[in-house]
N, C-alpha and C positions, 0 to 999 in steps of 0.2 A: 309304311313306319318309316321307309326306305326313305322317300319324300319327304317324311315331315325331319328327316335326319341333317338331309343337304338343306332344308333349309334354315336351319336352325345353323350348323354351317357355313353357311351364307352370310347370316347375318352376325358372326361373330367375325369372319373378316372383314366386312363390310367396317363394324365397328374399331376391327385395326385398324383400317385404312384412316378412319375417319381422324381417331386420335393420332396418327405420325400426321396427319394435316392441322391439324390444330397447335401443332408442340412446331410446325415451321413456321416461322411469322408470325402469327396469331399469338395474340394474347392468353396464356392456360388460364381453364378456368378460375384456379389460387388467384392469377396471378389477376384477371381482369375484379374478384371480389378486394381484391388490395387498393385497387386503383379508386372501385366504389363506395370504397373505406377510407381513402381518403378523401377523394368528396367531400364527402357524407364527413368528416370531420370539417369539411373545413367551412359547408355550410353550416354546419352546428353550429359555428360564434356567432352566438348572437348578440343584443345590443344592451351596453354596458351604459349605465346613466352616474354619469361624474359631476358632482358638486362642486361647486364653489363659491371661495366668501365676498364679499363689496366691497372687495379693493383691489386696484390695479395689479398689488404684487400677487393676489392671490386668482387675478384670472389669469397671469400668464404661469403661473404653477399648474392649473386647472389643465389651462387648454398645452404644455405643455406633456401631459400623463395622456389627454386626449388624444393629439397626433403620434405619442406611440403606441397607444390598441389598435389607432383603427392603421396606421403603417403593417400591422400583425394579421388585420382581418378583422379585425371587429366594430361594429355601428357603435358610437359614441352620442347619447345626448348630454346634450349638454346642460344644465342647470346652475348657472351661475349666480352671481350676486346676491349672495345671503347671507344671514347673520351666525354665528357659532350658535345662540339661540336655535335658529331656524333647522339650521345645518343637522345639529345632533340628534333631536329627534324624526328625523330625516333618513336617516343610518341606520338608528335604531329600530324605526318602523319600516325598514324595506323599500323607501321610494327613492333611494339614490345609492349605491354602490358601494363608490368610495370616495376619497376625495382629499388634497390636503390638506394637515392640521399640525398646530405647532406642540411642540410637548411641554412646554407651560404653560399654555392653557389648558391641555389637556385636565394637566392636574390638580388645578387650581380650580379653572370656572367649570368644564363638566363632570372631573369625578368629587370638586367642591373638598380637597385635601389641601393641610398646611404650604406653605409656601418655602419650596426647597430648591438647592442649588447646584446641588450634585448633578452632572447627568445621567450618570449609571443606574444612579439611585432613581431619578425621575423615569427614565427609559425603562427599567426593568417594572416601577411600579404601574404605571398605562397601561402598560405592551400586557401582563398578570387582566389590570382592573376589566379593561375593554373585551377580553376574549372571556373570562366568567361570565362578564352581566352580561355581554352584547354580541358575542361568538364576533367582536372587529376585529384583523389582526394591524397588528403593527407593522410598516415593513421599514425596510434598512432606511437610515438614518440620510438626509443630506447635510452638508457641508455649510446649507446655507445659514444663514441666524439673525430672527429680525427680532431686534429686541431692543431694552432704551438702551439710550445713551445718553453721555452728556457729553455738550458739544462747545470748544468755545473757538478762537480764532486760534492758528498755530503762535501767532506773530504775539496776543497775549500771554499764551499758555507759556511761552519763553521768557517773557518779559516776567513774569511771576516765577519763572523756575518753576509750574505743577507739569506733574505728567501723572497722577493720580487723582483720587478721591479722599486719601487720607491730606496732602500736600494741598489740596484744594480748599478743604475743611482748615483748615490754617491759614491760608490764604482768601478767606473768602468776606473777609469786614468789607464794607465799601462796592465789595461787586454786586452787580445786579443781575438777578437772576431772569430772563424772561417767558414769561409761560402763559401759552396756548392750551392748555391743555388739561387746566386745575392740578398741575403737577405738585405746586408748594402744600395744598390742600388733601392728599391723599394720603392713606396709610403707609399703602404699598411703592410712594415713590417718595417726597422730599422728608418727609415723616420718618419716614422707614431710614431713610441716611441719618437723618438726625441722630439716631438710636443706636447707630452702626458706630458711626464715625465719629458722635460727638453735634452738637450742633452748630451748623450751616446760619453764618449772618449773612446772608443775601438778603439787599433791596430787593424786593418782589415785581417785576412790571409787567401788566395781563397788555402780550400783545395778542395779534392774530397769528393761530397757530402757522400760514401757508407764508408770512410775511419775518418766521423767526428767525430765518435764515441772513437776511434782509437786516433788521435789526442787531444783527454780531455783525453786521458788515460797516455800518452806518456808526457803532460805535454806541446805540441806542441801549446796548445789555451785552453780556459781557458774557454768561452762560446761554443753555437754552438743551430743555431735554431736545432727545430728538431720537433718531432709531439707526439703527448699525446697516438698513438698507436704501437709509434716505441717499437720492443721487446726488445733491450738492456732497455728499463725502469722498466722492471723484477727485474733488479740488483739492488741493493739496494745502491751503491757505485753513482748513479745519482740521480740527484734530477729539479726536473721543479720546476724552480725561480714564485713567482706566481701574475697572475694581479693584481694590488692590485686597479688597475685602468684599466678599460676592456682597453679591445688593439684590439683586434681579433671576427670576431662575431661567435656566435658557430656554430660546425660544428656537429650535431646530424644526424643519422642519420635515417629515415625511408621510407618502398616502397611507391612509386608512382602509379595511377594504372590508363588507362584507365575508364573511365565513364560506357563508353556501355561494357565492362568487369565486372563492381559489378552490372549493371543492368541484365547482365544476368546471373551471376554464386553469387551473394550477398554472400554467405558461401565464398567468396573467399578473403572477408573484416579481420574477425575473422578467418580462418585460419594463416595469414600473420602477423594477430596483436597475437597473441598466440604465433608467436618464436619472435619479437620482445620484445616481456615482459619478455622473459628470457638473452637476451642480452647486457651486458656488455663493457665499455671500456677493461675494464680488462681480460675479459671472450676475447676480439679480442687480444690483446696483447699476450695471451697463444696459440690461434690458431696460430699468425705471426711465430711467437716462432717456433712454429713444423713445420712451411712451412720452413719459412726463415733457422731458425739453425739447425732445426733437418731434413731436407733434406725430408719431408712426403708431399705427395700429399694432394692437397686442398680439392681437391674433397672426400679426406681421413678422413683428417683431422675434414670439416664439419658434416659428417656421424658422427663422433663418439660425436661430440657436438650435433647434431642436435638427437640422439638415445637416447642420456644421460638426456638431459636439456628437449625437445619438445613434445617426442611424448602423 
């Protein structure tokens, strides 16, 4: 009995020594568990599928968000060069996890709702409908907008004393509209302008869309439909004619993300929002200029912007 008791006491003493030794420069069991947990958490960051639309601006947007995710330890599978008609069912069917979308496109093309020009109303509608119908969340909007713009040479606009669409309508007789996108025939373009401002008396000249700005330069046309992110607008010789009465829906950009992804990786929302808050229309124009006119690869331009602004 005595031997048994001594053995038990020896075991207890040894256990005490071992416990003391563990705390002396070694990690405790709790600390080891925490370290293992951190490693596991890092390892659990899986692959996220980033979608992207089929034009240069969209490539840049999707690449920027992809870089941010990769910088935070995620693997990113890039599925770019898709149309809205392809991307929409892809994210709804869990084949794509997220992609950058435009507010006006979401309202009219995806939800099929009536045209609206108030941004707050649009954002509230698309946020609510996307979440309730498909469990897709709209994150914070960028200040980058790519929408229809009526463009003139500044010299011509100054000569006519035209700054907004009301003034342009009054001076439109004898002016030539260079149309490379069926602008004059579309219900949501010139025909909508006519309803809002009164009839525009343009002469319509069909032009190659890629040469529209050149046609302004050589005087072949006086007015063209463009986009607010056209890289040509870096040149101050061009001016966008103001919509003094709103015509087209706001086309601001934000990432849209499947709810399941945000539930699994809550930090993704903040990661993407950090990029969005740094992105403006002017930034996109400059990046497009580097790609379209400078001949740089969109991946390189996106990486340079990310490193300079989003790290």
